N, C-alpha and C positions, 0 to 999 in steps of 0.2 A: 296417801291421803290426800283428797282435796283442800285447798286454802280454803275457810268457810270467811265470809263477811256479812257483816250486818248492813242491810239498806231499807233506812224508813222502818226499823224495828223487823224486819222480816232477814231471816237468812239465808244466805245465796253462796254457791260455791264456787271455786274458778273452773272454768267449764275446758276439757281438754279432747281432742279429738285427732284420728288420724287422717292425714291429709295423703294426697299421692301427686308426683309431678304430673304433667298432663299426658304424657306417654303411658303410664301406668293407670290412669284416670281412663284414657281411651279405652285401654285392654280390659279394665274390669268392668266398665260399662258394658262393652261386648259380650262379656262373658255373663252379665247379668241379664241382658236380653237375650242369650240364647237360653239361659238356663228359664228364665219366666215364659219364654215362648213355649216350652215344651208344658206348660201347665194347662191341663184340659178338664173341663166339668164331665164329671163322670155320672154315670147311674148304674153300675153295674157292678155292685163291690162282693168283696170275699168276706165271708163270715169270721174269716182269721182273726183273734183277738189283738188288740194294740195296748201295750203296757198303760196304766194310769200315769205314770211319770211321765211319759211324752204328752199326753192331753194337757198335763196341768202345766209344764214347759211352753205347749201352744197358748194356751189361755193366758199365761203372765207374759208372753211376747205380744199377743194381741193387746194387753193391758198397756204397754208401752206406748201406746198412741197418744197423739197429741187430742187435748179436749178443751173446750170451752171454758176459760177460767179454772182449768184444771180440776173441774168437778169430776173426772172420769165417769160420765153418767149413763155407766153401762153394767150388765149380770150378765155371767156365763154361766148357763146351766148345763151340763154334761151328763148326758143320760146313758148308761150302760146296761140298767135293768131290762130285761126281755119282756117283762110283763107291761112296763110303761112305754117301752117302745111300740108295742101291737096297740096298746090305747091310742097312742098319737098317730100309727098310720090309720086307724080306722077313723078318728077324727078329721085327719088331713085329707083320706080320701072321700069323704063325705063332703066336703067344702070343694075339693076338687071337680068331683062329678057334676058338682052343681054349675062350676065354671066353665066347664067343657061343653055343656049342655043348654046353659041358659045365658050364663053372664058373659063370657067372650062373643066378640063380635066374628064376622066371616072373615073379616081382614086380618085379625088376632088368630085364628085358628089357621089360616093360609098361611100366615108367617112362621108359625109353630111347625108345618107341617116337616119341613127340611130336617128337623131336630129329632121328629117321631115320640112327642111326649104326649103322654095321654092321663088320665084320672088315675091309673093303677101305680102304688108306689110301694112297690117291694122292698126298696131299697131302705125304707126308715125302718124294716125290722133287721135286714141283712147287715146294714153296715154296724160295726161293731161299737160305734158312738154316734150320738147324735149332739150336738152343740148346738143350743137356743140361744139367740142373743137378744136380750132385752133391753130395751133404752128405758133409761130412769129420768121420767119426768120433772120430778121435783122429789127432795129429800125432805122426808116428815119430821120435825122436831117434837120434842117430849111434849112442848105445851101445845101441839096441834098445829103450829105454823107450817105452812108448806114452801119451803125454799128452792125455789125454781131453779133447774138447772140451765145452762146456756149452751145454744149451738148444738141442741143433743142430736139432732138428724145427723148434720155435718160429723159432730165427734165419733158416734158410732158407725158411720159409714167408713170412716176412714181407719177406725178398729176393726172392722170386717175385712179390710182389705190386708191389715197386717195379720189378720188370724188366716186368711186364705195364704199368705206367703210362706207363715209359719208352718203352714200344714206341708206344704210343695215342699220344704225346706227339709220336713223329716219323712219325706220319701212316702207320704201317704196321699190320698185323694181325697176330693171332696167335691158336694153339690151345693149350690145356692139354691135352698128350695124356699118358695114364698107363697104357701097356700092360704089364700084370702076369701073373708077373713082369719085372721090369727088368734083371734080372743082364746080359742080352747087351748092353748098351750098355757097361759096363764093359770086357766083354770086346772088341766091336768098337772101341773109342776105347783100350783098353790103359790103364785108368785101375788105380792102386794099390790095394791091399786097403783102405785107411782110407777109400776114397771110395765110397760106394752113390748110385745113381740115384735123381732124387727126381722128376723133371719133364723133359718132352720138349716143348719148344715149337717148332713151324715159326713161322717170321717172315716177312712178306714184303709184297706187296701185295694187295688182293682181286684176284679175277678180275672179267673185264669183266662176267661173269653170276655174280654171287654172291648165294645165296637162304640166309638166315638163319631159324630159326623165330620166330615171330609169338610173342614170351614177354612175360611181365608179370613186373616184380621187385617184391618184398613191400613194403608201405607201411612208413612210419616206424613207425607203432602194431603192424606184426607183426615189427618186428626189434627195437624198443629198449624200454626200461624206463625211465623218469626218476624219479628218487628224489629 
């Protein structure tokens, strides 16, 4: 059991963490890089079921992300119900059709062509689970006061990264889907006013025939500067 200490009236625990000598750190960092480099965004899902316990553990893993003032300003909605997934697909495709035909610039559409995306989103019904991340802008209090959360966008962005890593770790695949605007998600899922949709993530196994673009990730020199 960790040792507890009271600091300025608040409980703290003695933190312990695994550390490694430099050779092991290098090996582990290489292994992590190789493993993460296998992660890909997938649009072709298998309908094969995924146990709810796996999804629960993935969500709990995402919930370990750091957040502003430890407010944990997120709600994860996990949808397995087929009827609800069909409704989500219909609403998402309505917004996506408008985007592809009116809202997106020619430059944007040109940038999307190598990915071969369009407004048709069958994966929203095929994937066994949809995880919708909602950011909690504030917390309502019984007296009606709205207690603001802090660094909400940054916090839920970090949680989304943890979520994708946990999905990859479980041997599953995912897609970060952002139909815009996403107000329909709050309506369909009957979420309270303090929650705003941030990300829609289909989760499952890849289809038996699953193609992804042959993309190249940027090199270290392109993404990092050392001082």
